[in-house]
Structures are given as structure tokens and as C-alpha cells.
N, C-alpha and C positions, 0 to 999 in steps of 0.2 A: 609880473611884467618882464618881458625880455628886452633888455637894452641892447642896442647895436654895438658890435665890436668895432672899434675904430683905432685899435693899437697900431695897425700897419702905417697909418698916416698921422699918428699922434705927434703933435709938436708940443713939447712939455715945457712949461715955465714953472710954476710952483705946483707940482702935482699933488703933493701931500705935505702936511706938517707933522713932524714927529716930536715926541717928548723925549728929551735926552737926560732925564733925571738920573738914569743909571750909568751915564757916560762920564768918565773923568774929565776934568777941566782941560787936560792936554790932548784929549782924543780928538781926531778930526770930526768936524761937524759939517754936514752937507745942507745947504740952504736951497739951492736952485739947480735944476738940471734942464738945459736947453738943447733941443735937437730932436731928430727923428730916430726912434728906437727900432732900427732894422739892422740885420747883420751886415757889417761893413760900413755902416753910416758913422758920421762923426758927431759927437756931442760935447758939450761943455758943462763941467761940474763946477759950481761956485759954492764957496763956504768959507770956513776958517780952520786954523790949526792943521792945515795939510803939511806944514813944514817945508823945508827946502831939501833939494837933492845934494849929496856930497859933491865937493868940487871935483873929485876924481870919478864921477859917475860914468859907468859904462853899462851897456845892456845888450842882450840878444833876445829877440822874440822870433821863434822859429816854429811855424805851423806846417812846415815842409812845403805846402802849396803856396806860401807867400814868398818863396825863394824863386825869383824869376829865372835864375840860372838853371833851374830844374825843368822849366816849362817844356823843352823839346826832348827831354830824356824819357825813354819809354819805361814802363813798368819793369821792375827787376834790375834796373841799372844800379851798380854800386854807387854809393854816395861819393861824389868826387872829392878828392883832397886838394886839388889844385885851384878850385873855385868854390864859391858857396860859403856857407857859414862855418863849416868844420874843416880843419886841416889835418885831421887824423881819422882814419877809418880802419878798424881792425888792427891786426898786427901779424907777425910771423906765427904766433900761437893762437890767433883768434880769427874767426870769419869776418868778412866785411859786412856792413849793413847795406841794405839796398833800398831803393825807392819803391814803395807799394802804392800803386795808383788804381787798382781795380777792386779789391775786396778787403774786408777787415777794418774799415774806417771806424773811428770812434763816434762820430756824429754825422748828421746829414749835411752839414755845411762844408765839410772838408772833402777833398778829392785825392789826398795823399798822406802818407805817414812813413816812418822808417820801420824796416822789417829786418830781422836777423834770425839766425838759427843756432841753437846750442850755446855757443860762446861768441858773442858779437857785441861790438860797441863802436861809438864815434867819440870824438873828443877834440880838445884844444880849439875853442871858438876863436875865429879871427877877430871878433869884436874886442877881445881881451889881449891882443898882441901888445907887448911892451907896456902893459898896465902896471900900476902901483897900488891898486886897491887892497886894503887889508881885510875887508869884509866881503862876503859873497853870499847871495841868496839864489837858490835854484829851485824851480818848480817844474815838474814834468808829469806826463801821463805814461804809465807803464802797463803793459799786458804780457802775461806769460801763459802759455797753453797748458802747463801743469805746474805743480808745486816746485818752487825753486829751492826748497830745503829738502827735497826728496832724498838726495844723496849726501846730505850734510856738507861739511867743508865750510869755507868762508867765501861766499859767492857775492862778489861786489856788484852793487847797483850803480854806484858812482864813486869816483876817486877825484878828490880836489887837491891840487898841488899849487905851489908857487913856482919854485925852480923846476923846470921841465926835465932836468936830469934825475929828479926824484930824490935828491940828496938833502932837501930841506923840509919844509912843511908838507906832511902827507896825511890827508884825511880820507878814510875809507868807511863807507856805509855798506854793510853786507846784510844778508838775510837774517843774521843772528847777532850782529854787534856793530857798534860805532867805535872806530879806532882813530886816534890822532895824538895821543898824549898818554903817558904812563899806563895806568890800568884802563882796559876797555870798558865800555858800557854795553852790557849784554841785554838783548831783548829781540824777540822775533820781529821781523820787519812789518808784520801786521796786514799784509795785502792778501788778496783773494785771487787764486789762479782762475783763468778762464774769463776774466773780466778786466776792464780798465781800472787802474788804481792811480789816484793822485798822490804823488810823492813830493815832499819839500824838505829842504835842508837850508839852515842859515848858520854860517860860521862867522861869529863876531869877535875878531881879534881884539878890538878895543875893550870889550867887556870880558873877554876870556871865556866865551860861551859857544856851545854848538847845540842846536836843537834840530830834531827831525820830526816829521809828521807823515802819517799815511792815512789818506782819506779823512784828513782833518783831526785825527787823533795823534797826540804827541807820543812818540815812541822813545826818543832819547832826549835827555836834557842834562848837559854837563857844564861845569863851571870852572874847570881847571885846564882849559885849553890855552896854549901859547903858540902864536905864530913865530917861526924862526925870524931872526933879525936880518932879513935880506930885503932888498927893495922890490924884488919881483912881486907882482900882484897875484892874488889868488885866481885860479882858473880851473876849468873842468878838464882833468886829464883824460877821463873816460866816463861815459854814461851809456848804460845798456845792461849787459849781463856778462860778468867775468868770473866764472866759477873756478875753484881750485883744481877740479878734476874734470877731464873730458868724458864725462859719463852722462851728460844730459842729452841723450840721443833724441833727435826729432823735436826738441823743445823749440817752440816758436816764440819770439819776443817782438813786441811792437812799441814804438815810442812816438809821442805826438805832443804838440803844443809845449815846447821847451822854452822856459824863460830863465835866463841867467842874468843877474844884475849885481852891481856892487853895493846895493842897498835893498832892503825888503820893501821899500816904498812901491806901492802898486794900487790899482783899482780892481776890485773883483765884483762879479755879478752872481746872484744866488736866487733861489726860490725860497730861501729861509728868511724869516723876518728877524732872526737874531743871528749874530756871528757865531755864537756858541753852538747853534743848531745846523750850521752849514754842512759839516762833514765833507763829502766829496761833491756836494751840489754847489760847486763854485766854478767860475770861469774867469781867468785873468782878462782884463780889458787893456790892451796896449795903449800907452799914452804917447802923444806927440809933443806935449809941453806940460810943464809942472811948475806952479808957483805955490806959495803958502795959502793963496785964496782961490786959485783957479787951475783946473786941470782939463786938458783936452784929450779925449780918448776916441778910439775907433771901436765900435761895438763888435764884440765876439760872442755870439749867442751860444756857440758850442752845443752842449747837451740840451739847451732850452729852446723854446719856441717863442715867437712874437706874442702869442696869446697867454703866456704864463704871467702870473703875478711875480714881478721881479723886484729885487732889492739891491741897491748899490752900497758898497763898502769901500772906504778909503783907508789904506794902511800907510802910516808915515814911516820915515827912515828909522824911527826908534821902535817900530812894531806896534805902536798904538793904533787902535781901530775903533770906529763907531760901533758900539755893541748892538745897537738896533739899526737895521738897514733903512736906507731911504727908499720908500716904496713907490713903485710905479704900478698903476692900477688899470690894466687894459680893459677890464669889463665894467668899470664904473660908468654911470650914465653920462652922456655928453652934457657939459655945463660950461658957460662962459668963464666960470672961475677955474676950470680945469684945463680948458683947451684955448690956448692963445696962439693965433695965427698972424 
């Protein structure tokens, strides 16, 4: 029997019940999701153990096309430094990044991303001006047209500082190492040229740890990190591509869906039924409010479609996550127990 697809107008109340036998007591537990699952729509997630946000919480969610100050700027315009989310674009030794509005987009729902050539980056998000946050989590999508380790060197994907003079805490993640403390952690960055890669870094000064992931796989995990004893909060000094040597001729880099926050707390959507199996099949869902029992988010389908079988995950400020996703089932038969209007 072919059941009708009704996901486009599905109003979800208790879509499914999951068994959380493999989830630790402190992990977030989703009980109810209310709302219409369409790109851009608002939904409410209810449950328990979501935790609270830190008192110094700050965040930036930049999909490029959600920045209204860019609306009237044509394709190829350098990312402005005097307005918008970033106050730094390139430098005397690096190319500026520009707005790409015509081709090369990561998914069907977006109409813009950041584009650079050879050595280019943006940095210093305004959302973190005058901040005091000790911890910082960054997630972003990165594309390079060819291998960023082709000419060796230490080619930075991101730099995270507190004091913007660069004289205090300095964290650098390159294509071959993570540096911030004593001895560096050495490992290839793990991405694939010619495709979009999901990169993440979380520097937790309270625990003395830094972790990085590429496409869901942990690349670095260190436990001897110390933030310098200054009140300046951690921020992104640069994000993009900053190679040691000017030899990456005609290299194209692209950035999209950049999330910077003073906590790893977030909601993610995936087509994987388990968190361990998500890999790069994940999309951050920006939230407008967060309490220990209720979160309101705006749907960001990204790489997915409304007809996919989707699963929600809640990650709290300690990094705990429901190991089994809360399932939405667009192709299940209509039933009064599944559809509440």
C-alpha cells in the first residue's frame, strides 16, 4: 500500500516514542516536538535535561543569506568590515573574502556563501565584542578546490584568540596540527578536497580541553590547555584559509553556515538514527530560546529535504547528547495518534 506523504503540512505533537536505555541519566531527553517541519519554520522542542545556557552566553549564526545588510550587495562584493557580522576581512598579506551569490552553494535552500582565493579569511565577530567568555565552540562548513596540504606548511583553518593583539591565548587549527599550549597535537585535518566538510572546534578553558572534529570524526583531543589569565573573552581571530606560503595558486575556498557560541549547547538535525552515525549528515538548528525543558528553534534543513526521515538531537552545555535521535517519520500512514491539528 502506498501511503500519502503529508510531511509538508505535518503538525507534530508526539510523533514517536523512543527507548533511551542507552542514554545516560544526564543526557538530554526529547519528549515532544510541536510545529511544522519546513525550512524556515519555527518549532518547539520539549523534554528534560536540556540544561541552562551560561550567564555569559553569546552566539553568532551566519548563513550569509540571513544577514540583511548583505541583501543589496551584488555577487563578488568583499565582505564588509564596517557592518554585518564580521569586523575583519583579509589583511595586508591575505586576500579579502567576498559574497558568492550565483554558484557553488552547499545546498538548495541557500542563496549565498563566502568565497575566497588562495589565502583569504574573515574574523572578529561583532557578537563577541567586549565578551568575557572562557569557552568557545565553532562549527562551520568549509570547501577547498584542491588539497590544502599539497605544499605542506602550517595552513590555518581557524585561529581563536582572546586578546586581539595576539599576546595572550592563541589557538590555531591547521591542516596538520592543533596548537595552543606546549607541545602541539599532530594529525591531518581529515577533510576531502572538492567537497563541503563540516568542521568543529570546542575550547573549554574550565576543563582545560580542546577538541576538534571533521565530518563528525574527532581529529584532536587535548587536556593540557590553559587560557591566559586575562578577562578578554575567546573569539575567532580568523576563519578561512591562512597558509604559511603564498603557493596555493588558484585555490578556491568557500565558507557557509558558521556558528560561533560560548557554549556547545545546540540542536542538530540528521538523517541518522544514532548520534554516533551522523558524521557530516548534520545541520545546526538555530534556537531563539532555551530552557532546561523547552527549546524553540527555526528549521534549517540544509542538505536534507522535507521528505527525509529526520532525527533531532539536543546537545547541552556540557556536551551531553541524546545518543538516539528523536525521529520524525514523514512517510508513515496518517493516523489521529500521529497528526494533531
